[in-house]
N, CA, C and O atoms as a GROMACS GRO file, in nm:
protein
  412
    1MET      N    1  14.995  10.917  16.214
    1MET     CA    2  15.024  10.956  16.075
    1MET      C    3  14.968  10.793  16.004
    1MET      O    4  15.015  10.697  16.066
    2ILE      N    5  14.898  10.765  15.914
    2ILE     CA    6  14.838  10.702  15.847
    2ILE      C    7  15.023  10.554  15.843
    2ILE      O    8  15.145  10.569  15.850
    3ASP      N    9  14.949  10.460  15.831
    3ASP     CA   10  15.045  10.340  15.774
    3ASP      C   11  15.008  10.306  15.642
    3ASP      O   12  14.892  10.268  15.629
    4ARG      N   13  15.095  10.312  15.517
    4ARG     CA   14  15.081  10.248  15.380
    4ARG      C   15  15.032  10.108  15.433
    4ARG      O   16  14.965  10.046  15.350
    5ASN      N   17  15.045  10.064  15.515
    5ASN     CA   18  15.002   9.912  15.512
    5ASN      C   19  14.862   9.904  15.576
    5ASN      O   20  14.784   9.818  15.536
    6ASP      N   21  14.830   9.987  15.672
    6ASP     CA   22  14.679   9.964  15.678
    6ASP      C   23  14.593  10.082  15.587
    6ASP      O   24  14.567  10.199  15.615
    7ASP      N   25  14.569  10.021  15.498
    7ASP     CA   26  14.422  10.063  15.380
    7ASP      C   27  14.328  10.124  15.463
    7ASP      O   28  14.280  10.049  15.548
    8GLN      N   29  14.296  10.219  15.460
    8GLN     CA   30  14.191  10.307  15.490
    8GLN      C   31  14.079  10.358  15.452
    8GLN      O   32  13.981  10.401  15.512
    9ARG      N   33  14.123  10.342  15.289
    9ARG     CA   34  14.006  10.370  15.162
    9ARG      C   35  13.908  10.325  15.186
    9ARG      O   36  13.817  10.408  15.186
   10PRO      N   37  13.868  10.185  15.218
   10PRO     CA   38  13.726  10.134  15.304
   10PRO      C   39  13.661  10.208  15.395
   10PRO      O   40  13.544  10.244  15.394
   11ILE      N   41  13.761  10.233  15.491
   11ILE     CA   42  13.650  10.326  15.601
   11ILE      C   43  13.650  10.473  15.526
   11ILE      O   44  13.606  10.552  15.609
   12LEU      N   45  13.670  10.515  15.451
   12LEU     CA   46  13.661  10.667  15.404
   12LEU      C   47  13.549  10.694  15.292
   12LEU      O   48  13.465  10.782  15.274
   13ASN      N   49  13.594  10.556  15.216
   13ASN     CA   50  13.427  10.514  15.111
   13ASN      C   51  13.320  10.495  15.209
   13ASN      O   52  13.224  10.570  15.192
   14ILE      N   53  13.314  10.408  15.314
   14ILE     CA   54  13.155  10.421  15.385
   14ILE      C   55  13.164  10.548  15.468
   14ILE      O   56  13.050  10.573  15.507
   15ALA      N   57  13.228  10.617  15.501
   15ALA     CA   58  13.197  10.758  15.586
   15ALA      C   59  13.169  10.853  15.441
   15ALA      O   60  13.142  10.963  15.489
   16THR      N   61  13.162  10.864  15.326
   16THR     CA   62  13.174  10.967  15.255
   16THR      C   63  12.975  10.908  15.194
   16THR      O   64  12.876  10.982  15.198
   17VAL      N   65  12.978  10.795  15.158
   17VAL     CA   66  12.875  10.699  15.152
   17VAL      C   67  12.750  10.758  15.259
   17VAL      O   68  12.649  10.817  15.222
   18LYS      N   69  12.790  10.725  15.401
   18LYS     CA   70  12.733  10.795  15.450
   18LYS      C   71  12.654  10.969  15.476
   18LYS      O   72  12.542  11.014  15.501
   19GLU      N   73  12.775  11.014  15.454
   19GLU     CA   74  12.719  11.163  15.461
   19GLU      C   75  12.638  11.229  15.391
   19GLU      O   76  12.576  11.336  15.398
   20MET      N   77  12.664  11.069  15.260
   20MET     CA   78  12.577  11.185  15.126
   20MET      C   79  12.397  11.135  15.167
   20MET      O   80  12.285  11.186  15.161
   21GLU      N   81  12.469  10.992  15.213
   21GLU     CA   82  12.250  10.948  15.247
   21GLU      C   83  12.178  11.051  15.376
   21GLU      O   84  12.062  11.085  15.401
   22GLU      N   85  12.286  11.073  15.427
   22GLU     CA   86  12.227  11.176  15.524
   22GLU      C   87  12.172  11.340  15.463
   22GLU      O   88  12.084  11.413  15.508
   23ILE      N   89  12.250  11.354  15.363
   23ILE     CA   90  12.226  11.522  15.266
   23ILE      C   91  12.123  11.432  15.171
   23ILE      O   92  12.023  11.498  15.144
   24GLU      N   93  12.122  11.359  15.139
   24GLU     CA   94  12.000  11.333  14.963
   24GLU      C   95  11.864  11.227  15.055
   24GLU      O   96  11.749  11.231  15.013
   25ASN      N   97  11.904  11.137  15.183
   25ASN     CA   98  11.756  11.108  15.233
   25ASN      C   99  11.740  11.159  15.348
   25ASN      O  100  11.636  11.221  15.370
   26PHE      N  101  11.841  11.144  15.449
   26PHE     CA  102  11.774  11.128  15.584
   26PHE      C  103  11.724  11.295  15.606
   26PHE      O  104  11.614  11.316  15.656
   27TYR      N  105  11.790  11.380  15.576
   27TYR     CA  106  11.692  11.527  15.653
   27TYR      C  107  11.583  11.507  15.534
   27TYR      O  108  11.500  11.429  15.580
   28PRO      N  109  11.557  11.533  15.437
   28PRO     CA  110  11.450  11.510  15.382
   28PRO      C  111  11.354  11.488  15.414
   28PRO      O  112  11.263  11.571  15.409
   29LYS      N  113  11.337  11.325  15.471
   29LYS     CA  114  11.261  11.259  15.545
   29LYS      C  115  11.196  11.324  15.660
   29LYS      O  116  11.082  11.318  15.707
   30ILE      N  117  11.313  11.392  15.693
   30ILE     CA  118  11.261  11.402  15.811
   30ILE      C  119  11.242  11.608  15.830
   30ILE      O  120  11.238  11.673  15.934
   31LEU      N  121  11.237  11.634  15.751
   31LEU     CA  122  11.217  11.751  15.730
   31LEU      C  123  11.046  11.758  15.673
   31LEU      O  124  10.969  11.851  15.698
   32ASN      N  125  11.010  11.628  15.587
   32ASN     CA  126  10.909  11.616  15.580
   32ASN      C  127  10.790  11.590  15.692
   32ASN      O  128  10.691  11.653  15.729
   33ASP      N  129  10.847  11.476  15.723
   33ASP     CA  130  10.782  11.363  15.847
   33ASP      C  131  10.753  11.550  16.014
   33ASP      O  132  10.669  11.574  16.101
   34LEU      N  133  10.861  11.610  15.973
   34LEU     CA  134  10.843  11.748  16.061
   34LEU      C  135  10.738  11.820  16.046
   34LEU      O  136  10.668  11.875  16.130
   35SER      N  137  10.728  11.815  15.879
   35SER     CA  138  10.620  11.945  15.835
   35SER      C  139  10.484  11.865  15.834
   35SER      O  140  10.376  11.925  15.828
   36ALA      N  141  10.490  11.761  15.837
   36ALA     CA  142  10.320  11.683  15.791
   36ALA      C  143  10.305  11.700  15.960
   36ALA      O  144  10.187  11.719  15.988
   37GLU      N  145  10.387  11.697  16.072
   37GLU     CA  146  10.323  11.765  16.196
   37GLU      C  147  10.318  11.903  16.246
   37GLU      O  148  10.281  11.944  16.356
   38SER      N  149  10.360  11.963  16.150
   38SER     CA  150  10.287  12.086  16.152
   38SER      C  151  10.398  12.152  16.337
   38SER      O  152  10.356  12.211  16.436
   39HIS      N  153  10.562  12.092  16.297
   39HIS     CA  154  10.628  12.162  16.382
   39HIS      C  155  10.748  12.234  16.318
   39HIS      O  156  10.862  12.196  16.292
   40ASP      N  157  10.694  12.334  16.305
   40ASP     CA  158  10.754  12.484  16.247
   40ASP      C  159  10.901  12.480  16.273
   40ASP      O  160  10.982  12.460  16.182
   41GLN      N  161  10.944  12.504  16.422
   41GLN     CA  162  11.056  12.600  16.487
   41GLN      C  163  11.130  12.415  16.421
   41GLN      O  164  11.201  12.432  16.321
   42ALA      N  165  11.120  12.286  16.459
   42ALA     CA  166  11.174  12.223  16.440
   42ALA      C  167  11.232  12.220  16.296
   42ALA      O  168  11.351  12.210  16.267
   43VAL      N  169  11.131  12.230  16.215
   43VAL     CA  170  11.146  12.221  16.065
   43VAL      C  171  11.275  12.352  16.042
   43VAL      O  172  11.390  12.354  15.999
   44ILE      N  173  11.183  12.447  16.093
   44ILE     CA  174  11.337  12.601  16.057
   44ILE      C  175  11.531  12.494  16.148
   44ILE      O  176  11.636  12.454  16.098
   45ARG      N  177  11.489  12.497  16.251
   45ARG     CA  178  11.621  12.408  16.268
   45ARG      C  179  11.677  12.294  16.229
   45ARG      O  180  11.798  12.292  16.204
   46CYS      N  181  11.607  12.191  16.219
   46CYS     CA  182  11.613  12.063  16.053
   46CYS      C  183  11.664  12.155  15.943
   46CYS      O  184  11.740  12.098  15.866
   47MET      N  185  11.641  12.281  15.916
   47MET     CA  186  11.637  12.302  15.792
   47MET      C  187  11.828  12.386  15.810
   47MET      O  188  11.895  12.407  15.708
   48TYR      N  189  11.867  12.412  15.914
   48TYR     CA  190  11.933  12.483  15.950
   48TYR      C  191  12.045  12.369  15.946
   48TYR      O  192  12.143  12.370  15.871
   49SER      N  193  12.016  12.278  16.034
   49SER     CA  194  12.109  12.147  16.027
   49SER      C  195  12.168  12.083  15.860
   49SER      O  196  12.280  12.065  15.813
   50TRP      N  197  12.023  12.064  15.806
   50TRP     CA  198  12.041  12.048  15.632
   50TRP      C  199  12.191  12.102  15.568
   50TRP      O  200  12.296  12.057  15.521
   51LYS      N  201  12.134  12.217  15.597
   51LYS     CA  202  12.194  12.344  15.564
   51LYS      C  203  12.365  12.319  15.553
   51LYS      O  204  12.444  12.294  15.462
   52SER      N  205  12.370  12.340  15.690
   52SER     CA  206  12.513  12.303  15.730
   52SER      C  207  12.603  12.138  15.677
   52SER      O  208  12.722  12.117  15.657
   53TYR      N  209  12.520  12.074  15.671
   53TYR     CA  210  12.576  11.950  15.571
   53TYR      C  211  12.629  11.956  15.427
   53TYR      O  212  12.743  11.923  15.394
   54LYS      N  213  12.521  12.008  15.332
   54LYS     CA  214  12.494  12.092  15.250
   54LYS      C  215  12.634  12.123  15.199
   54LYS      O  216  12.701  12.078  15.106
   55GLN      N  217  12.654  12.211  15.289
   55GLN     CA  218  12.784  12.317  15.260
   55GLN      C  219  12.919  12.201  15.214
   55GLN      O  220  13.032  12.212  15.168
   56HIS      N  221  12.864  12.133  15.240
   56HIS     CA  222  13.057  11.975  15.267
   56HIS      C  223  12.979  11.915  15.096
   56HIS      O  224  13.039  11.822  15.042
   57GLU      N  225  12.902  11.950  15.050
   57GLU     CA  226  12.848  11.809  14.977
   57GLU      C  227  12.953  11.749  14.882
   57GLU      O  228  12.991  11.633  14.877
   58GLU      N  229  13.002  11.886  14.784
   58GLU     CA  230  13.065  11.918  14.690
   58GLU      C  231  13.204  11.820  14.757
   58GLU      O  232  13.239  11.717  14.699
   59ILE      N  233  13.278  11.870  14.892
   59ILE     CA  234  13.380  11.822  14.943
   59ILE      C  235  13.398  11.697  14.956
   59ILE      O  236  13.509  11.649  14.932
   60ILE      N  237  13.288  11.615  14.999
   60ILE     CA  238  13.278  11.506  15.039
   60ILE      C  239  13.234  11.405  14.876
   60ILE      O  240  13.280  11.290  14.878
   61LYS      N  241  13.175  11.433  14.780
   61LYS     CA  242  13.181  11.373  14.665
   61LYS      C  243  13.326  11.368  14.602
   61LYS      O  244  13.371  11.273  14.538
   62ASP      N  245  13.394  11.489  14.632
   62ASP     CA  246  13.533  11.488  14.571
   62ASP      C  247  13.632  11.378  14.654
   62ASP      O  248  13.733  11.330  14.603
   63ILE      N  249  13.597  11.353  14.759
   63ILE     CA  250  13.721  11.278  14.884
   63ILE      C  251  13.648  11.122  14.803
   63ILE      O  252  13.710  11.021  14.771
   64LYS      N  253  13.537  11.143  14.792
   64LYS     CA  254  13.473  11.021  14.716
   64LYS      C  255  13.500  11.010  14.596
   64LYS      O  256  13.513  10.888  14.591
   65ARG      N  257  13.515  11.041  14.507
   65ARG     CA  258  13.630  11.028  14.368
   65ARG      C  259  13.737  11.045  14.360
   65ARG      O  260  13.785  10.959  14.285
   66TYR      N  261  13.843  11.141  14.413
   66TYR     CA  262  13.937  11.083  14.481
   66TYR      C  263  14.059  11.000  14.574
   66TYR      O  264  14.178  10.984  14.547
   67ALA      N  265  13.991  10.960  14.679
   67ALA     CA  266  14.030  10.883  14.770
   67ALA      C  267  14.119  10.814  14.722
   67ALA      O  268  14.234  10.797  14.761
   68GLY      N  269  14.047  10.758  14.603
   68GLY     CA  270  14.150  10.661  14.555
   68GLY      C  271  14.290  10.644  14.493
   68GLY      O  272  14.386  10.566  14.499
   69LEU      N  273  14.248  10.775  14.421
   69LEU     CA  274  14.391  10.797  14.387
   69LEU      C  275  14.505  10.883  14.457
   69LEU      O  276  14.625  10.900  14.433
   70PHE      N  277  14.427  10.924  14.540
   70PHE     CA  278  14.542  11.056  14.603
   70PHE      C  279  14.491  10.973  14.730
   70PHE      O  280  14.372  11.005  14.731
   71PHE      N  281  14.502  10.924  14.791
   71PHE     CA  282  14.454  10.926  14.917
   71PHE      C  283  14.551  10.874  14.989
   71PHE      O  284  14.505  10.798  15.074
   72TYR      N  285  14.692  10.883  14.992
   72TYR     CA  286  14.774  10.932  15.075
   72TYR      C  287  14.836  11.070  15.116
   72TYR      O  288  14.848  11.106  15.233
   73PRO      N  289  14.876  11.148  14.997
   73PRO     CA  290  14.844  11.287  15.001
   73PRO      C  291  14.697  11.318  15.073
   73PRO      O  292  14.700  11.340  15.194
   74LEU      N  293  14.652  11.319  15.048
   74LEU     CA  294  14.486  11.310  15.101
   74LEU      C  295  14.508  11.359  15.265
   74LEU      O  296  14.495  11.466  15.325
   75THR      N  297  14.556  11.191  15.309
   75THR     CA  298  14.534  11.173  15.458
   75THR      C  299  14.639  11.295  15.504
   75THR      O  300  14.609  11.388  15.579
   76GLN      N  301  14.774  11.272  15.438
   76GLN     CA  302  14.860  11.368  15.491
   76GLN      C  303  14.806  11.556  15.509
   76GLN      O  304  14.824  11.632  15.604
   77LYS      N  305  14.740  11.580  15.381
   77LYS     CA  306  14.657  11.660  15.421
   77LYS      C  307  14.559  11.696  15.484
   77LYS      O  308  14.501  11.802  15.457
   78ILE      N  309  14.529  11.628  15.564
   78ILE     CA  310  14.384  11.627  15.656
   78ILE      C  311  14.466  11.642  15.813
   78ILE      O  312  14.424  11.708  15.908
   79GLU      N  313  14.551  11.589  15.812
   79GLU     CA  314  14.649  11.528  15.945
   79GLU      C  315  14.699  11.667  15.956
   79GLU      O  316  14.673  11.731  16.058
   80GLY      N  317  14.773  11.724  15.853
   80GLY     CA  318  14.859  11.857  15.872
   80GLY      C  319  14.736  11.936  15.906
   80GLY      O  320  14.787  12.046  15.885
   81MET      N  321  14.633  11.960  15.937
   81MET     CA  322  14.528  12.037  15.938
   81MET      C  323  14.503  12.053  16.074
   81MET      O  324  14.520  11.964  16.157
   82ASN      N  325  14.450  12.202  16.105
   82ASN     CA  326  14.419  12.244  16.264
   82ASN      C  327  14.222  12.292  16.184
   82ASN      O  328  14.200  12.399  16.128
   83PRO      N  329  14.120  12.184  16.204
   83PRO     CA  330  14.059  12.254  16.160
   83PRO      C  331  13.966  12.311  16.350
   83PRO      O  332  13.980  12.263  16.462
   84ASP      N  333  13.880  12.426  16.298
   84ASP     CA  334  13.793  12.447  16.438
   84ASP      C  335  13.679  12.426  16.392
   84ASP      O  336  13.639  12.445  16.277
   85TYR      N  337  13.599  12.368  16.523
   85TYR     CA  338  13.452  12.296  16.540
   85TYR      C  339  13.392  12.457  16.582
   85TYR      O  340  13.450  12.562  16.612
   86TYR      N  341  13.226  12.413  16.566
   86TYR     CA  342  13.168  12.528  16.629
   86TYR      C  343  13.050  12.443  16.634
   86TYR      O  344  13.019  12.377  16.535
   87VAL      N  345  12.965  12.438  16.766
   87VAL     CA  346  12.811  12.384  16.745
   87VAL      C  347  12.756  12.516  16.863
   87VAL      O  348  12.799  12.608  16.933
   88CYS      N  349  12.627  12.443  16.821
   88CYS     CA  350  12.565  12.579  16.864
   88CYS      C  351  12.392  12.490  16.960
   88CYS      O  352  12.364  12.370  16.966
   89GLU      N  353  12.342  12.565  16.997
   89GLU     CA  354  12.186  12.528  17.039
   89GLU      C  355  12.125  12.431  16.964
   89GLU      O  356  12.053  12.333  16.980
   90ILE      N  357  12.184  12.499  16.866
   90ILE     CA  358  12.050  12.465  16.718
   90ILE      C  359  12.064  12.279  16.741
   90ILE      O  360  11.964  12.210  16.758
   91LEU      N  361  12.233  12.210  16.737
   91LEU     CA  362  12.234  12.125  16.727
   91LEU      C  363  12.169  12.002  16.838
   91LEU      O  364  12.117  11.892  16.818
   92SER      N  365  12.204  12.094  16.979
   92SER     CA  366  12.182  11.949  17.056
   92SER      C  367  11.976  11.965  17.077
   92SER      O  368  11.921  11.886  17.154
   93TYR      N  369  11.890  12.071  17.000
   93TYR     CA  370  11.732  12.080  16.984
   93TYR      C  371  11.744  12.007  16.887
   93TYR      O  372  11.641  11.947  16.855
   94TRP      N  373  11.871  11.982  16.803
   94TRP     CA  374  11.795  11.910  16.653
   94TRP      C  375  11.802  11.743  16.725
   94TRP      O  376  11.706  11.678  16.684
   95GLN      N  377  11.867  11.684  16.794
   95GLN     CA  378  11.948  11.598  16.861
   95GLN      C  379  11.765  11.525  16.928
   95GLN      O  380  11.726  11.416  16.887
   96ASP      N  381  11.699  11.592  17.008
   96ASP     CA  382  11.575  11.609  17.072
   96ASP      C  383  11.458  11.601  16.962
   96ASP      O  384  11.356  11.532  16.956
   97CYS      N  385  11.494  11.667  16.907
   97CYS     CA  386  11.374  11.626  16.768
   97CYS      C  387  11.394  11.465  16.725
   97CYS      O  388  11.298  11.390  16.741
   98VAL      N  389  11.468  11.434  16.692
   98VAL     CA  390  11.552  11.343  16.621
   98VAL      C  391  11.485  11.231  16.654
   98VAL      O  392  11.406  11.162  16.590
   99ASN      N  393  11.542  11.221  16.802
   99ASN     CA  394  11.482  11.132  16.941
   99ASN      C  395  11.324  11.095  16.988
   99ASN      O  396  11.264  11.001  17.039
  100ARG      N  397  11.292  11.252  16.933
  100ARG     CA  398  11.119  11.266  16.936
  100ARG      C  399  11.065  11.174  16.849
  100ARG      O  400  10.981  11.095  16.890
  101ILE      N  401  11.098  11.174  16.746
  101ILE     CA  402  11.039  11.137  16.626
  101ILE      C  403  11.102  10.970  16.622
  101ILE      O  404  11.010  10.889  16.622
  102SER      N  405  11.202  10.924  16.620
  102SER     CA  406  11.228  10.824  16.624
  102SER      C  407  11.199  10.737  16.724
  102SER      O  408  11.258  10.629  16.730
  103SER      N  409  11.056  10.792  16.862
  103SER     CA  410  11.043  10.672  16.963
  103SER      C  411  10.919  10.739  16.928
  103SER      O  412  10.812  10.701  16.977
   0.00000   0.00000   0.00000
């Protein structure tokens, strides 16, 4: 449970900024680099990953917008959730692509 004396809002703000940076800057740059190098399969897989991030774009914006006013009710709601996470082979391939481009 979040302690009201331990303000996590700055951390939440940083997280939302980084998530939006990936959606708006990171993925378009990687896609551009992959396209320029004619890595068609990598482009397709990167697009799937980007679309996965973009599905949450409005939620991320709402979290950033309302975290200051509704931080504690929001954290209580999140803590009460039981989310399911699904990972597919595309994500492991995506990490390989990023590693190759970075090196």
